[in-house]
Steps between C-alpha positions, in 0.01 A plus 500: 500500500295217354178544306292199402377439148140518621563830675681645200242397241206580721625849564568544131141416419378758749716777359398436142142551605561855613720735691262519797596153620869557443588538867465124533830487311689677775654171617669455162787729586740502795376757751712711731549383856210618718575829669524559873174470695349803669343493843168382355673218314447630143784499249666828411352652184671397176560728204296365210451608138355363177662569160379438148758378249527300180665159478760546228632149445461371145217253549284731283249547781584861595292454815441775748604422857386646828796466734443521876797612709532492879803657666689512172438135412263359238232289668249437223453532123159501337342610171455870422223679315542671163352838408155510343578792268770596255736791553261719302204390712334259255360176646759221505417130469440305819832341588462285808772471765708188464784318669650152478722281714810668358368840601411385849848355534677830451526540876710186520692615194599831656589335832654191344809349664639473145536879477844632409581732789823670399727563200735207440816457296607163364818369665514145362479369145197621304203285601669373817254674733781666694427864583634785708271766641595852391349846537284677244774755451751223421254323271402803294862616479596158363222512239598849388866399479436178307250654258730795428801273438299260283366779281845651466646170379216351292273791410191653656264221395713234668296564816151346478216615724227240506184616680215271411147390579528366851309820575264693274516826691620821342814613683635162603362255249469425134551863393703596804794706613752248368437625146557858612828394660606315184433811291696744712808276517470392133449132587295234325179371654233236460171568326248736657206295376596222736398238247809386316595217731207283400192714459565695180379262229128568535555877539702487176212322326256758635712775350530327162126537451410817689805730510747655257836460677666752267272782608679700772166573666473128580828499691633177353186305585262466793263245651147577612191317618138530606423612851419191706141596570436525125494120491158532661382619158614185321258227392786250483856503637782271392788458744780413261801361685374706793441344841335815634374332815861453616708763324265802494291420804333843540373493142357150543219644710395716204501204263286298739261795538466510121415130498266501800320830449497539123514143372836559328646180358851421622741291293849380597765410243783339695695171500442485876167464679553803722274658764393736223415209270297339778275805523446537125219373280751348255858381522710439189813299600726621220840359409749755635630739235235417239282800588523672162385182326180503707447869432556445128232232514261745666582762237429246227168407659393864533592579137358188337173535690484876428488587870743791462391861550520641147413858592763505775763352270430764235500789745776417743742245354730460202290206384390665169849623402662324204832319535761493224558127430857567384622661821226396745496867601220749451407589145547875472250724327763722340649188333178367343260795468605784265527830684432351840688603813670245729223300664367149551288341227151347520255343256166680514222244454246774432645581158760226444806726495837526673529815711725665754376413846454866582298576189171654622309316228575159655170351617548128559860383513525126443607294798574175321619430149781552250486781245709621201702807586808641328564181304475266799221311676495646848302350782369679805670462837191316618537261206863438595380413850227272363746324268740437788229376737321276250696188583436536874188286497366368831653160428841648415489724806425199718807328357719801577359601838335192659181709534210286373353618170156532658640749754663699220166524321312588818743775599508636144121520498500676837769747393317589182154543653546638852599862548678660672762233543803561725838330521713504812853388414754385755872554467521124466414563135804728481736232628535348154735573213193579290310674778485810279322297233246370752403857590500609136254218427268582790481864394429391143208287618369782717534746211299300247224442757484869594620462857778761523433847639164397646378449854525138604744410222871530429803292588626593846798395709549804720181667619687826461859533387817517705504877461269769370544823308439674832871486582784706361725199470742642247617778729487269801734254333714752315549813710809596294318443171725205414331161546664185621593225254258207501646153542221243503521218756529253212821678395663492842688170473663587167592846627684347796657196336561628145492878531205514256345743419742662746675378814317496834733460796296628797131484588250611762189284542203664669157339528628215286592143595674465165726206584199281575211634295671553165478218248799269440609553857829312477611731220386807696682400818815425303486849347428670832799333659718655228401854597776703661252650746140420585262681738161372614235697688238276659328442831576126499809305401387385157682274257624815328627641828683171563743574215535875556808684620293746700150463645289795613199465733193635319161605633166329458208701362392593854830677575524756218297752301389433144201495263324205337322547168539164329240238413192707567397858436545634851787698646593360840730708715736286707611685814783383717304319770774380735862599529745278309599202710861442602724694257284452191462790258284571202664457161459874445700572813766246406531648151518849647797407716688348206407787266642755742830314504506483119438874464138481382322541832312806377270269303389322816451792738122485538262306718276228356201732532677772305587255223141376485374855455749551218407172332130584510565861386256616766399863458676532165343597168627181334326269750364192328120488450481175698606684817372849421347645816692274739619659820767371732249488784269272305780277375621438854156444650332248267560265208366719224394381154670658199296707257436240233270495202298284479409367841591220561809552292521328161806535273418648159138565589517799265624265224806720453756225459867591537612321184633636169161445338299620797325164496546157659781341301436126524700481177840616632717637222805550719507123567527401134878438537416246772217330308259606773282756323199287587469287809579152372590243764866413550623219720684585823873549462572213742188355666361335189452132417651582160829599662758216472591579863152377597618138485756570769287740704133407442336719765405867470633667815290788636589717799183688585405740779338416831266709717727451800778730382578763240787362295769459769344738752344381829629146439629436850220657706367255759135603454511424128711186537243361743231503232733405214649157550739631763663706228638190328499507122352216298465382143153446358502192278214299350476136622524388136849652487597400853404133474742391224777685683431319827419829672264505797346797676755658732806349332800723446547533126773642280379744231767568240603603150825606334503838680459380856300308755312519825367253757153534642216297653251350254130574529285276283191673364259461212459880496790526255508359148710193430826606342518814715655557842492810716711629789393827660777753451637747754595273789834589653821323414743694716797401711283477811149424371395225258134477402570231245708194585775640278525753222230719350262492199706766323794262487314347205362805315665685211553846352432437130369832366246550223643754250152614386456683830787733414258714297349623829769705681349464847440123474791368292579172674335238715608205712270215392483326839232248400643411159711234668541122480618273780514142622401377845632199690509377857793652684 
């Protein structure tokens, strides 16, 4: 079936406008053959139904879908409404239906000719593409046999279960059944946060400032954000390394509403002139990786011009606390004040004395200054910040970042005078070795201007975390009480090739195209080929499946039951809408079959609905307040908003910060060993002009996201390829870089560094800074399908980890995809 671009886009525009017109989309899916005609000539009646579900892929949209089914086949997908009240009955924010081209294309995804139809066993050399069809019984028996033998020879943790963020649903996604399976067989598994491939740096920085990772109540760290509709309360929004218009399409409508209805100023900080930049009032084309230098300049401007919020700093931050100059750690009251108990120390300006921070007689703790205490001159944390930032003048910042000094001054003035001021951060900021520092700096700036824990403020990546406290995840993951052993994705290669921290000899990849999407791909593929046994569950033959020993046909989101809670504050029940095609099975069913053969089947003996009821603790006394009052009937009939306070949701609105001090810790004591207690700029680990390697590889190589796919999902769908350059990858390069290299638009170019190379078509554009090139990541490089001329962007990226992140257990490592240098030449 062929659908024209005009028909596809025209229908999409109709559906976005409202569900009423959605029937015009009926032609977008293959219909059943017309039934036999009756005597009057009318077609026999078809069986039709409409289902509401959530789209669980990890684009961060968390859209609701209305799925129309005729005679057991999906014929149309349109946007679905969200509930107007919370579970408790309070009014919920207006959250308009939304859908994008990727959502509309899910019909062609489910019925794609690329679907894996049956279980297959490798019969040729690994990566040869030679397979033999086998039965599910044979496949699951082989898995059980291989896993049992591997664990007997190398230890329980030698089997690695790697569910990941290809899906953000509950049972078969980022916190899914794979972790439960790993626990009951004693295996190792990837991280449940789903961020430690390349998205954990900014979450680590968020935790440095706002969370005490040593407090068991914080669970090793978490990541939170403002509800999307709260951006309507902002007077200004900065999109920092965040191309919302392409990568979080549903939220872009809210940002535009803020601009058009409320006069909110929009600012883009990005080395590329993106669709988001084009719609903003200001664009700051920053040198990639120099983000903290710009933020330090803004901090300096705010402090030197006294635009900080003194009352907020005194009440809610560690700004007044004194720092011991000898250790750079907090000065302790019991060490400098006779008879005092352990506490922080402040200088009270009202009477000119040193006091314990908790002393009820403290009236006006000093924010800035250095004061004698216990034989030393101790400055406040705010003074330490001011001292660090002092040299980041507008002229110096321009030198470091390429942002003109006048723009630094203008943005500093705006930040210090307009309130509330919101920051929307993309994971592009996390794709740097010092991505944690970038986030630490942004939170520092927001803290001293009083923009944390307030409506229309904050620093947000996820408009709602990956999970909520609503779910009993510990018992879901660990039904025996013994948790699995965590092996981060960044540790995988050493575990396979060196046996460090322990040997991994077998692996099961679910919802994870690891062999293509992980950084330093050549190293990853080499390690995967050394596994004794590798299983992949997927619905298409991915690059990871290409080098597996066994491939299992998985279901799409329309063919299984689950629950979506990520990236907004609604619970979206996901019913099985159509029967699994061919011999595909849900991951839960596949795990169940293997578990039974390994003697642990009793932990997988319930239906998805039964597990969802357990996870939500429905009807139990210990039900979480966010879902208190929820019934199964309501959960399965509408997308209901969690009970949140306030509304819209704002992290730390009560100003009860989850740190050791109970305040915002922009001076981070636990980072003293790393010299990062305040947010001073550090150059990228590789992509810096100060790196000697820069002479050999003078271009910063980015591999950003595109609106036409989600990572490596939906890459080969005809509808999306038609509106995306035929699916062919390309390299964005500025004419000033292309000209001296003799590169013309459309030329095939070789992009390379010491780790690897790729070949791709050149696209000359002034929308990218000179000295920077970009190739959209995620295109397929499989045995059968090549969306680049040769190779893949991750052939060039690296896995150099920042040790500072290790202080946050849930976000200990990060693949810095963008912190990468390359050279480009005509192929």
